[in-house]
Every structure is written in C-alpha cells, then in structure tokens.
C-alpha positions in Angstrom: 207.4 186.3 97.4 207.2 184.2 94.3 206.4 184.2 90.5 202.9 185.1 89.1 203.6 184.9 85.5 201.4 183.3 82.8 201.1 182.5 79.1 197.7 183.9 77.8 196.1 183.2 74.4 192.8 184.1 73.0 191.1 184.7 69.7 188.3 186.8 68.2 184.8 185.4 68.2 184.6 184.0 64.8 188.3 183.2 64.5 188.4 185.1 61.2 191.3 187.2 60.0 190.2 190.1 62.1 193.8 191.3 62.4 194.6 191.2 58.6 195.2 195.1 58.7 198.3 196.3 60.2 196.5 199.3 61.8 194.1 197.0 63.7 197.0 194.9 64.9 198.9 197.9 66.1 195.7 199.2 67.6 195.2 196.1 69.7 198.9 196.1 70.8 198.5 199.5 72.2 195.4 198.8 73.8 196.8 195.8 75.7 199.8 197.9 76.6 197.7 200.6 77.9 195.6 198.1 79.9 198.7 196.4 81.3 200.2 199.8 82.5 197.0 200.9 84.0 196.6 197.7 86.2 200.5 197.2 86.8 200.7 194.1 84.5 204.2 193.5 83.2 204.2 192.2 79.6 207.4 190.1 78.8 206.3 189.2 75.3 203.3 189.8 73.0 202.3 188.6 69.6 199.0 189.6 67.8 198.6 187.0 65.0 195.9 187.2 62.3 193.5 185.2 64.4 194.7 185.1 67.8 196.9 186.8 70.6 199.8 185.5 72.6 200.9 187.2 75.9 203.5 186.4 78.4 202.7 188.3 81.4 203.5 188.9 85.1 200.4 189.7 87.1 200.4 191.7 90.5 199.4 189.2 93.3 196.2 190.9 94.0 194.9 190.4 90.4 193.4 186.9 89.5 194.0 185.4 86.1 190.2 185.7 85.2 190.2 189.3 86.0 193.3 189.9 83.8 191.6 188.2 80.9 188.4 190.2 81.7 190.6 193.4 81.6 192.4 192.6 78.5 189.5 191.2 76.4 187.0 193.9 77.7 189.0 197.0 77.3 190.4 196.2 73.8 186.9 195.1 72.5 185.4 198.4 73.7 188.3 200.4 72.2 188.2 198.5 68.9 184.5 198.9 68.4 184.9 202.7 69.0 187.9 203.1 66.7 186.6 200.7 64.0 182.8 200.9 63.9 182.7 198.7 60.8 183.7 195.7 63.1 180.0 196.0 64.5 178.9 194.7 61.1 180.9 191.5 61.6 180.4 191.1 65.3 176.9 192.1 65.4 176.2 191.1 69.0 178.9 193.4 70.4 181.2 190.4 71.4 184.6 190.7 69.7 186.5 188.0 71.6 185.4 184.3 71.8 184.5 183.2 75.3 187.3 180.7 75.3 190.9 181.3 76.4 194.1 179.5 77.2 196.2 180.0 80.2 199.4 178.4 81.7 201.3 179.2 84.7 205.0 179.8 83.9 206.2 178.6 87.3 207.1 175.0 85.9 208.5 176.2 82.5 211.5 178.4 82.1 210.4 181.9 81.1 212.8 181.9 78.2 211.0 178.7 76.6 207.7 180.8 76.5 209.5 183.8 75.0 211.0 181.6 72.4 207.7 179.8 71.7 205.9 183.2 71.1 208.7 184.5 68.9 209.0 181.3 67.0 205.2 181.5 66.3 205.9 184.9 64.7 208.3 183.5 62.3 206.3 180.3 61.7 203.4 182.6 60.3 205.9 184.7 58.3 207.3 181.6 56.6 203.9 180.3 55.9 202.9 183.6 54.3 206.0 183.5 52.2 205.3 179.9 51.1 201.8 180.8 50.1 203.1 183.9 48.2 205.6 181.8 46.3 202.8 179.1 45.5 200.5 181.8 44.4 203.2 183.3 42.1 204.0 179.9 40.5 200.2 179.3 39.9 199.9 182.8 38.2 203.1 181.9 36.0 201.3 178.4 35.0 198.1 180.2 34.3 199.9 182.6 32.0 200.9 179.7 29.6 197.3 178.4 29.4 
C-alpha cells in the first residue's frame, strides 16, 4: 500500500494559444475527465491554461506514468481533431501535443502544496490578463488624445 500521486504538465506542439477559446478548454477538460474515469485515474486538481495543462492525479498501481501520459495526450488529441477539424490546419502532421512533458511524484511534497500551486497558477494568469487589459485601455485613452 502506498501513494501513487503525480503532478503532470504538458503543452500543445507549437505552444500557441490553442486554448484561447472557452469551448476548447471545456472540451479538453471533459476529455481528460472521461479518460481518467475510464482508466480509474483520480484527478485531485486540474487547470487548462491557454498554452499548457496541469494535472494532480493518483494513478492505479498497475498504470505507469508514461502510459497515463499516452492515454491523456492521445485520447484528447484524437477527440480534439474530431470535434475541431480546423485544428488540422494548424497542427498539420496530426500531432496536437508536444512530445515533452513534466512529471513529479507527490510523495515527497504535501498534496496541499501541489493543489495550491495549481490553483495559484490560475489566479496568476487571471491577474496577468487584468493587467494587460488595463494597460491596453490606458494606451487606447492616450491614443484618443493624439
């Protein structure tokens, strides 16, 4: 008996703003949840950012980390290309996800630390978007006086 918990992170092939659309983000979240349920993977926390994904998961002991990545990335890419055919124009060779990935075992870090990191990451992006919007509004006001 023991823990088999991991923090996963991966991104689209060209690290562009593939998830700029809320519908695409929701679709990817749902795809990941479906895969997790099918393979008995417990998702503790998830965040789909505009250019990458964070997952905090518990894997069944008979499922390797590399197989879990293969399932999450492969199934979601297949479903994305089926649901959003226009992605085939951007990802022409049929590879939605980059081959790279990040994984860290949670055994030496408290689970709450990882959960906070992922949730804080969401707010960090939101704050950055707010700062950018304020800056853009200020520039538009200045342009109006020219």
